N, C-alpha and C positions, 0 to 999 in steps of 0.2 A: 623415597619412591618418586620417580620422574612423573611429569605431568601426563605424558602419553600412556604410561603404564597405569596411572590412576584412572584415566578415562577408559582404557581397555577393560580394566577390572570392573568398573561400573557398567559398562555395556554387557560384559559377560554375566554379571549378576542380574541385570535386567532380563536378558534372554533366558537365563536358567530358571528364573522365578516366575516368568510370565510368558505365555505362548505367543510368539510373534505372529501366528495366524489366528489368535484368539480375539477377544474383545478389544477393540481399538481404544476405547476410553480408559479402560483399566491399564493397558499397556502404557499409554501416554501419561497417565497419572503417575505410574511408578517411574517413568523416565524423568518427569519433573522432579519428583522427590529424591531421585539419585543425583540430581544436579547436572544432568546431561540434556536438559531442554535447551537452554542457552548458556553454554559453559562460561561466557564472559560475565554473566549476571552474578550477583553475590550468592553465597551459600544461604539456602532457605528461600531463595527467590528463583529456583529452577536452574541455578548455576553453581560453579565451583570457584569463581573469581579468577578464572584463567584468561590468557590472551584470547582475543576473538579468533585468531588463526586456527585454534584447535577445533573450532566448530565444524570446519570442513572435514576433519577426520571423523568426527562423530557422525556426520551426515552420510559420508561414504560408507561406513560400516553398517549403519542402520538401513541404508537403501538396499544393501546387498542381502539383508536379513528379512525385512518386513516392508509392507506397504503402508504401514501406519505412520504416514508422514503428513505434514500440513498440506492442504490443498489451496486452490485459488480462493476458495471462500474463507480461508483463514488469514489471507495475506494482510488484510488491514489491521487485524488484531496483533498478529505476530510482528509484522514489519513496522507498524506505527504505534499501536496502542501500548505494547509491552515496554518499548524503550521510553515512550512518553511517561507512563506510570513510574518507571524506575527513576526518571529524572525529576518528576514533579509531584508524584503521589505521596500520600502519607504511608506510614507503615501499615496502618489498618486497611488502606485501599489496596496496597500491594498484596497483603495477605488475602483479602477477599476476592480480588479479580484475576491475578496472574495465573493461577493454576487452571481454573476452568477456561480462561482464554487460550492457554496452550493446548489443552485437550480438544478444543473445539466444541465443548459443551455449551459455551456462550460465544456466539459469533458477534463480532464488532463491526460497526460502520463508522463513517466519517461524515459530519454534518457541518461543512464549511461553506460551500458555494451557494449563492443565492441568485435569483433571476437578475437582480440589479447589482451583484457583486460577485463576479466570477473570478477573474484573474486578480482583481483587487479585494482580496479577502478582508482586509481592514475596513473596507466600505460597507460591511454587512449591516443590516437593519433589524434582524430579529432581536426582540427586546426580552430581557429578563429583569423583573422587578422584585426586590426582596419583600417577603411577607412572613415575618416571624422566622421560623426555622426552615422556611421553604422559599423557593424562587418561582415566580409565575412567568411562564415563557409563552410568547406569541410570535409567530413568524413562519416563514417558508424556507426550505432548503431544496436544492436541486442536484441532480446527477449523483445521487447517493447510492453507491454500489452496495448490493445485497441488503439494502434496508429491510426488504420484505422477510428476510429470514434472521435478522440480527436481534440480539437481546440488548446490546448496549451501543449507544452512539456517542461519539466524541463531538460535543457541541460547543461552538463558540457563539456567544450572544452579547449584544450591546447592553451594558449595565449602567453606563454613564454617558448619556448623549451630549453632555456639556464638555466633556473632555475631548482632546484630539483623538481622531479615529483609532490610532494605534494604542492609545492608553485607556480607552473606555470600554474594553471588552473583557469578559470573564469566560473561563473554560469549565465545562460541566461534563459529567457522564450522565447520559440521558437514557432511561428505560424506554426502549422502542416499543414496548408492549403496554405502556401505561395509557390510562384514560386521557384523551386530548391529543393523541397522536394519530394522524391519518396518513397512510402510505399509498401512493398511486404509481403504478408501473409506467416507465418511459420506454416506448417501443423503439428499438434501434434498427439500423439498416440491415442487421442480420436476421431480423424478426424476433430476436430475444429481448427480454426486458431485465437485464441485471441491474440497470440504473433505475432510480425512482425519484419522484418528488415526495417530500415529507412536509406535512402541515402540522403545526403546533398551535393548539387553541386552548388558552388557559391551562396549559400543562404545568404541573407542580413537580419541582425537582427539589428533593431534600438538600439541606446545606451540606450533609455528609458526602454528597456527590459532587461538590465543587472541587476542582483541581487547582492547586496553588492558591495564590492570594486573589482577592477581588481586584480587577483591573489588570491582572497579569496574563490575560487570555492571549495577547499577541505573542508573548514569549513562549508560552506553552504550545501555541499553534505552530510557531516556527520550529520547535523541536519535532513536532509531528510531521510537518511538511519536509523537513530535511531527511528524516527517516523514511518518509513515503518515497522520495525520489531514489533512495538506495534500494528500497524494497522492490520498486518497479524496474529500475534499469541496472541495478548493481549485482544481480544474482549471477553466480558463476556455475555453469554446467560443464560436463565433459566436452572435449573437442567434437565438432560435428553434431552437437545437440541443438535443440531449439529450432528457431525459424530457419537458420541456414542449413540444418540437417534436413528439414522438409524440402527446401529448395534443391539440395543435392539428390534427394530421392526422386523428385520430379525429373531432374536432369538425367539421372540414370535410366529412368523409365522412357522418357520421351526424346532425349537428345535435342539437337538443334544445330544451328549454323556455327561457324567459327566465331562470329561476332557474339552469338549467345554464349559460347564457351568462355570467351574473354570476359563478358559481363558477369557470369557466374563466378569466375575465378576472382574478379575484382571484389565482388560482394563477400566472397569467402575470406579474403585477406582483411577486409574491413571488419567483418564479424570476429575473426580471430584476434585482431588487434584490440578490439573492444573487450573481448573475453579476457585477454591477458592483462589489460589495463585494470579491469575490475578485480582480477585475482590479485594483483599487486596492491591495489587499494584495500581489499579485504585483508590481506596479510599485514598491512600496516595499520589497520584500523584499531583504535583502542576504544574502550567504552566511553560513551558520550555522544553528544550531537554531531553527526557527520558535518564535514565542511562542504565546500562547493564541488568536491568530487562527486557527490551525489547528483548535482545538477548536470555535470558533465555526462555521467553514465545515463541519466534519464534522457537527455537530449539525443545522445547517440543511439540509444535503444529505439526511441520513437521514430527517428528519421530512417534509420537503417531498416527497421521492421517494414516499414511501408515500401521501401525499395525492394526488399527481398520478396515480399509477397506479391508485389506488382510483377516482378520477373517470373515468379512461379506460375502465376495466372496466365502470363504471356506465353510461356512454354506449353501450357495445356492447350493452346489454340482455341478452337471453337468450343471445346469441352469447358473451358474456363468461364463460359457465359452461363453454364448450367448450374443452378443452385437448387437444392432439393425442395426447400420451402421457405417462404417469408411469413408463414403463419406465426402468430404471437405465441412465444414460448417464455414462461416465466421460470427460470432455472432455480430449483430448490437444492441442488447440490451439484458436485462435479460431473456426475453421470448425465446431467441434463445439458451440458455444454458440448456442442457438436465439435468433433475433430475433423476438419475439412479445409483444404487449402483456400477454397473460395470463401468460406466463412472467416478464416484467418485474414484474408485480404480485406474484407469488409470491416472486420473488427479492428484491424491495425489503424484505420483512420482515427480511432479514439485515442491511440497511444500518444498522439501529439497534442492532446487536450487534457486528458486526465493527469492528475498529479502535478499540474502546472503546464501551461502551454509552452510550446517550443520557443515562442517569442519571449515569454517570461524567463525561461532558462537562459537564453542568450543575454538578456539584460543582467541576470545574476553573474554570469561568467564575465561579461564585459566590465561590470563595476567591481566585483570582488576579486577577480583573478587578474584581469588586464589593467585595472585601475583607470578605465575610461570614465568620463563624466556621466553622472547619473541622469536618469530621465527627470525632467522638471516635475516637481511636486509642490504645487502651490497651495495645496490643502493640507499639507503635513501638519502644521501647527494650529490650524483653525479648529474650533470645537466642531465635533461631528454634526451637530444640529444646524450649523451654519453652512455646511458644504453643500453646494448646489447639486441636486439629483434630478435625473430625468423622470 
């Protein structure tokens, strides 16, 4: 039996045994059990052990059948948490977390950035101290997307302040609803608060929720970050979909000058080139931590989105200045996120910050792809405790 036939048979079985318009959770549980959640994952882990390129076939068929698909609120778990677990988690951890992660029963968030360590993740100061079979955590994280509805957080904490900063961190799964966790919303320029501050005060994390070895936090964090960049910038939609499709809709409705038309055409060419580049990368991708192509995709996505939505708002003329409300909205699900060109224009400002700033992406590409000299790192081999901090 060929791979495509196998996949089609699994999809047919899924639809025959579970109503595509019925319960979302039950449908997605069955999808996971049939191995068509992430086809490149191993059998028993939501996959069939097939090349990643077959995932596009699954997604297209299911998109035509049902709306039971991952949403924005699942992207951190799906795009970062699942591949991180597969690469670094134990069998017990994969068995416990992967299925409810896929179905959306347990939303995940990412606890990396801190007020004093944004782009320099390895400079973080949140401490985790071993106490028997538990770790006691104290510290603060910031810009934590959907922390207010998350069950699990991917936490990197300092466990050895006497080691150099990249070698003294450990990675944990943190219960976001545990005693000692405080979550405060961060109001954005859209009026929404999808980002949050998270405070941990004498939080206890069981040893069973440690990921990989003590001191291996940077390695696990790197896996998470590289997958994050693919999740943010590497998605491949149909032609004319996404931000460029919204710009084309505005152009068809409003029109503009010859110069406007030329600019819209230029942006369409750039968006299509990015889409095809991501498609090629997706087809060539094998299971494992993505390479620098994820940073390329993320950089292009961030900068192009800002340009596309800026042009769309410009074409709206005076109407582009009208925004329905800046009142605080704390989104609890995808229905709470407004779909509006003006909102997208404001929200796109965050694209060049979240998931690694555009400046950091350029550094990665310069060093890892072009072979340019790296940024000076005078603190790389110093014990973290001796690194000057403001």
